C-alpha positions as CSV (number, residue, x, y, z in Angstrom):
1,M,110.5,69.1,118.1
2,V,109.3,66.3,115.8
3,I,111.2,64.8,112.9
4,Q,109.3,63.6,109.9
5,A,111.9,61.1,108.5
6,D,111.2,59.9,104.9
7,S,114.6,58.2,105.0
8,N,117.0,56.8,107.5
9,R,119.6,59.2,106.0
10,L,117.9,62.0,108.0
11,I,118.3,60.1,111.3
12,E,122.0,59.9,110.6
13,L,122.1,63.7,110.4
14,V,119.8,64.4,113.3
15,A,119.1,62.3,116.4
16,K,115.7,60.6,116.6
17,E,114.9,62.9,119.5
18,P,116.9,66.0,118.8
19,Q,116.9,68.8,121.3
20,V,115.8,72.2,120.1
21,K,116.4,75.3,122.3
22,K,114.9,78.7,122.1
23,V,117.9,81.0,122.5
24,A,116.2,84.4,121.9
25,S,112.7,85.7,121.5
26,G,110.5,88.7,121.5
27,F,111.0,89.8,117.8
28,R,108.5,90.4,115.0
29,F,110.2,88.4,112.1
30,T,113.8,87.2,112.4
31,E,116.0,86.6,109.4
32,G,119.6,86.6,108.1
33,P,121.4,84.6,110.7
34,I,125.3,84.5,110.6
35,W,127.7,83.1,113.1
36,N,130.9,85.0,114.0
37,P,133.6,82.4,114.7
38,V,135.9,84.9,116.6
39,K,133.3,86.4,118.9
40,Q,131.3,83.1,119.1
41,C,128.0,85.0,118.6
42,L,125.1,85.0,116.2
43,Y,124.0,88.1,114.3
44,F,120.5,88.3,112.8
45,S,117.9,90.8,111.8
46,D,114.4,91.6,112.8
47,I,113.2,93.1,109.5
48,P,109.8,94.6,110.4
49,S,111.4,96.3,113.5
50,D,114.3,97.5,111.3
51,E,116.9,96.1,113.8
52,R,120.0,94.0,113.7
53,W,120.7,91.9,116.7
54,C,123.5,89.9,118.3
55,W,123.2,86.9,120.6
56,S,125.7,84.9,122.5
57,E,125.5,82.2,125.1
58,V,127.4,84.4,127.6
59,E,125.8,87.8,127.0
60,G,122.4,87.0,125.7
61,K,120.8,89.3,123.1
62,S,121.6,93.0,122.3
63,I,120.8,95.4,119.5
64,V,123.6,96.2,117.0
65,R,121.7,98.5,114.6
66,S,118.3,100.2,115.0
67,V,116.2,103.2,113.8
68,S,117.3,105.2,116.8
69,G,121.0,104.7,116.1
70,I,123.1,103.4,113.2
71,P,120.4,102.3,110.7
72,A,119.9,98.6,109.8
73,N,118.1,99.5,106.6
74,K,115.8,96.5,107.0
75,C,118.7,94.1,106.4
76,N,118.0,90.5,105.4
77,G,120.6,88.0,104.3
78,M,124.1,88.3,105.7
79,T,127.4,86.4,105.3
80,Y,131.2,86.8,105.8
81,D,134.2,86.4,103.6
82,G,137.5,84.8,104.7
83,A,138.6,88.1,106.3
84,L,135.4,88.4,108.3
85,N,134.1,91.3,106.3
86,L,130.3,91.3,106.7
87,Y,128.1,91.3,103.5
88,I,124.6,92.6,104.1
89,C,121.5,92.6,101.9
90,E,119.5,95.8,102.6
91,H,115.8,95.9,101.7
92,S,115.1,99.6,102.2
93,T,118.1,100.9,100.2
94,S,118.1,98.1,97.6
95,Q,121.9,97.7,98.1
96,L,124.4,95.0,98.8
97,V,126.9,96.4,101.2
98,R,130.1,95.2,102.9
99,E,131.1,96.2,106.4
100,S,134.7,95.8,107.5
101,A,135.5,94.5,111.0
102,S,136.0,98.1,112.1
103,G,132.5,99.1,110.8
104,E,133.5,100.9,107.5
105,R,130.7,100.6,105.0
106,E,131.1,100.0,101.2
107,V,128.3,99.7,98.7
108,L,129.0,96.8,96.3
109,A,125.9,96.8,94.2
110,S,122.9,99.2,94.0
111,H,122.0,99.5,90.2
112,W,121.9,97.4,87.1
113,E,122.2,99.3,83.8
114,G,121.2,102.5,85.4
115,R,118.2,101.1,87.2
116,E,117.9,100.5,90.9
117,L,118.1,96.9,92.1
118,N,114.8,95.4,93.4
119,S,116.0,94.5,96.9
120,P,119.0,92.2,97.5
121,N,117.8,89.3,99.7
122,D,120.4,86.7,100.4
123,V,124.1,86.4,99.7
124,V,127.0,83.9,99.5
125,V,130.8,84.4,99.0
126,S,132.9,81.9,97.2
127,Y,136.4,80.8,98.3
128,G,137.8,83.0,95.6
129,G,135.9,86.0,96.7
130,S,133.1,86.2,94.2
131,V,129.8,87.3,95.7
132,Y,126.4,86.0,94.5
133,F,123.1,87.5,95.6
134,T,119.4,87.2,94.8
135,D,117.3,90.2,94.0
136,P,113.5,89.6,94.4
137,T,111.0,92.4,95.2
138,Y,110.1,91.6,98.8
139,G,112.0,94.7,100.1
140,R,109.7,96.9,98.1
141,M,106.7,95.8,100.1
142,K,105.2,97.0,103.4
143,V,106.5,95.6,106.7
144,F,109.5,93.9,105.1
145,G,110.9,96.9,103.3
146,K,110.1,100.3,101.9
147,E,107.1,100.3,99.6
148,R,107.9,101.7,96.2
149,K,107.7,100.8,92.5
150,T,110.3,98.5,90.9
151,E,112.7,99.9,88.3
152,L,114.0,96.6,86.9
153,S,111.7,94.4,84.7
154,F,113.0,91.1,86.1
155,R,114.1,89.4,89.3
156,G,117.5,87.8,89.0
157,V,120.7,86.5,90.5
158,F,123.8,88.7,90.4
159,R,127.5,88.3,90.8
160,V,130.1,90.8,92.0
161,S,133.6,89.8,90.9
162,N,136.8,90.3,92.9
163,S,137.4,93.4,90.8
164,G,134.0,94.8,91.7
165,I,132.3,94.2,88.4
166,L,128.5,93.4,88.7
167,T,127.0,90.9,86.2
168,C,123.6,89.4,86.0
169,V,124.1,85.6,86.0
170,A,120.4,84.6,85.8
171,N,117.3,86.7,85.0
172,D,114.4,84.2,84.7
173,F,113.2,83.8,88.2
174,V,109.8,84.9,89.6
175,Q,111.1,85.6,93.1
176,P,114.6,84.2,93.7
177,N,115.4,83.9,97.4
178,G,117.8,81.6,99.3
179,L,121.0,80.3,97.7
180,C,124.0,78.2,98.7
181,F,127.0,76.4,97.3
182,S,127.8,72.7,97.2
183,P,130.8,71.7,99.3
184,D,133.2,72.0,96.4
185,E,131.5,75.1,95.0
186,S,131.0,73.5,91.6
187,L,127.2,73.9,92.1
188,L,125.1,76.8,93.2
189,Y,121.5,76.2,94.4
190,V,119.0,79.0,94.2
191,N,115.3,78.7,95.2
192,D,112.3,80.5,93.9
193,T,109.7,81.3,96.5
194,A,106.9,81.9,93.9
195,K,107.5,78.5,92.2
196,A,108.1,76.5,95.4
197,H,111.2,74.9,94.0
198,I,115.0,74.8,94.0
199,R,117.1,75.1,90.9
200,V,120.8,74.1,90.6
201,F,123.5,75.5,88.3
202,D,127.0,74.5,87.4
203,V,129.4,77.2,88.3
204,S,132.0,77.8,85.5
205,D,135.6,78.7,86.1
206,T,134.7,82.3,85.1
207,G,131.8,82.5,87.6
208,E,129.0,82.0,85.1
209,L,125.9,79.9,86.0
210,L,125.3,77.1,83.5
211,N,123.0,74.2,82.9
212,S,120.1,75.3,85.0
213,R,117.8,72.4,86.1
214,I,115.2,71.6,88.8
215,F,116.8,70.1,91.9
216,A,113.6,69.8,94.1
217,E,110.0,71.0,93.6
218,R,106.6,71.1,95.3
219,I,108.1,72.4,98.5
220,G,104.7,73.6,99.8
221,D,103.4,76.5,97.8
222,S,103.8,80.3,97.6
223,K,101.3,81.0,100.4
224,L,103.1,82.5,103.4
225,S,100.7,81.0,105.9
226,G,101.9,77.5,105.1
227,G,105.6,78.1,105.0
228,V,107.6,78.7,101.8
229,V,111.0,78.2,100.3
230,D,113.2,80.9,101.8
231,G,116.5,80.5,103.6
232,M,118.7,77.6,102.4
233,K,122.0,76.1,103.5
234,C,124.2,73.1,102.7
235,D,126.0,70.7,105.1
236,V,129.5,69.3,104.7
237,E,128.1,66.1,103.1
238,G,126.2,68.1,100.4
239,N,122.7,67.8,101.9
240,I,120.4,70.8,101.4
241,Y,118.3,72.3,104.1
242,V,115.5,74.7,103.1
243,T,112.5,76.3,104.7
244,G,109.1,75.0,103.9
245,P,105.8,74.1,105.4
246,G,106.3,72.9,109.0
247,G,110.0,73.7,109.3
248,F,113.1,72.8,107.4
249,W,112.9,70.3,104.5
250,V,116.1,68.3,104.0
251,F,117.2,66.9,100.6
252,G,120.1,64.6,99.8
253,S,122.6,65.8,97.2
254,D,120.8,63.4,94.8
255,G,117.6,65.4,95.3
256,E,115.8,62.8,97.5
257,R,113.7,64.3,100.2
258,L,115.0,63.0,103.4
259,G,112.3,64.5,105.6
260,V,111.4,67.6,107.7
261,I,112.9,69.1,110.8
262,E,109.8,70.6,112.4
263,M,109.8,74.0,114.0
264,P,107.3,75.5,116.4
265,E,107.0,78.7,114.3
266,H,107.1,79.8,110.7
267,A,110.7,79.1,109.5
268,A,112.4,81.9,107.6
269,N,116.1,81.1,107.5
270,L,118.9,79.1,109.1
271,N,122.7,78.9,109.4
272,W,125.5,76.9,110.9
273,G,127.3,78.0,114.1
274,G,129.0,76.8,117.2
275,V,132.6,75.9,117.9
276,N,132.4,72.8,115.6
277,W,129.8,74.3,113.2
278,N,127.3,71.6,114.0
279,D,124.6,73.8,115.5
280,L,121.8,74.9,113.3
281,Y,120.5,78.4,114.3
282,C,117.0,78.8,113.0
283,C,115.2,82.1,112.5
284,C,111.5,81.4,113.0
285,S,109.2,84.4,113.2
286,T,109.4,85.7,116.7
287,S,112.3,83.6,117.9
288,V,115.7,82.1,117.2
289,Y,116.1,78.4,117.9
290,R,119.2,76.1,118.1
291,V,119.3,72.5,117.0
292,S,122.3,70.3,117.7
293,M,123.3,68.2,114.7
294,R,125.4,65.1,114.0
295,V,126.8,66.8,110.9
296,S,128.5,70.1,110.4
297,G,127.9,72.9,108.0
298,N,129.4,73.2,104.5
299,K,132.8,74.9,105.2
300,L,132.6,78.3,103.5
301,G,135.7,80.6,103.6
302,Y,134.9,82.3,106.9
303,M,134.2,78.9,108.5
304,R,137.8,77.6,107.9
């Protein structure tokens, strides 16, 4: 792996010659990585194959959901809350669902004002339990979802409150995709694949998104062949990691581009894992890779 460092700040996060290890391979397009801190394993999806997988250092890879058993519903983004309930964005059902540790399934969001959601794509849960998710149309396309017409006239960002109330907190995106909180959760970053940029919002005490502004732009373009803005995460220092041409683009909390962590395949998503939360698990087309970092991930509720 090669690092394109625009700033020495990137070298402080990643060694000059970081080691990247392919931990699992043989998939069609991996997505939605999430680390389980109790089982010390990584869950992720292979969307075109309609499968959810698990990988651990001890047991290797195994299928958790598939078309021949419990359906995966072409799941994409996944995360946990503090109680390790699993939140899953399903492309083929256009639903955001929550699975308890025992496997009980609850639909948290499926419609907005009587119309079916486009296809929930990625999701985060705040310390207080509020759930934010993006809703582009990728899950209504061939291969990555179930082809069908949209019912909503916009692609937005939604919030599910602790009491289960669904609100639209932003409705002016072309194709919203990855999202992540700043370390203190005062900011929410949301990227737009079609515009190849990242926006940042202030998060109000009531959960509203305010003061939208551009955080970073010109992250490649919207052509899939070159790599696009897709999955996005934050580290404990507030740096932002987002997919783009060549691998993962890293930005300081001030918006400065620090450089690129190059990947051998098209980068789709990433997440923090490992005992100390300083391993980056990277979903890249046919494989999942691991990069050891000098910094740990932003400590969300399930990571504490």
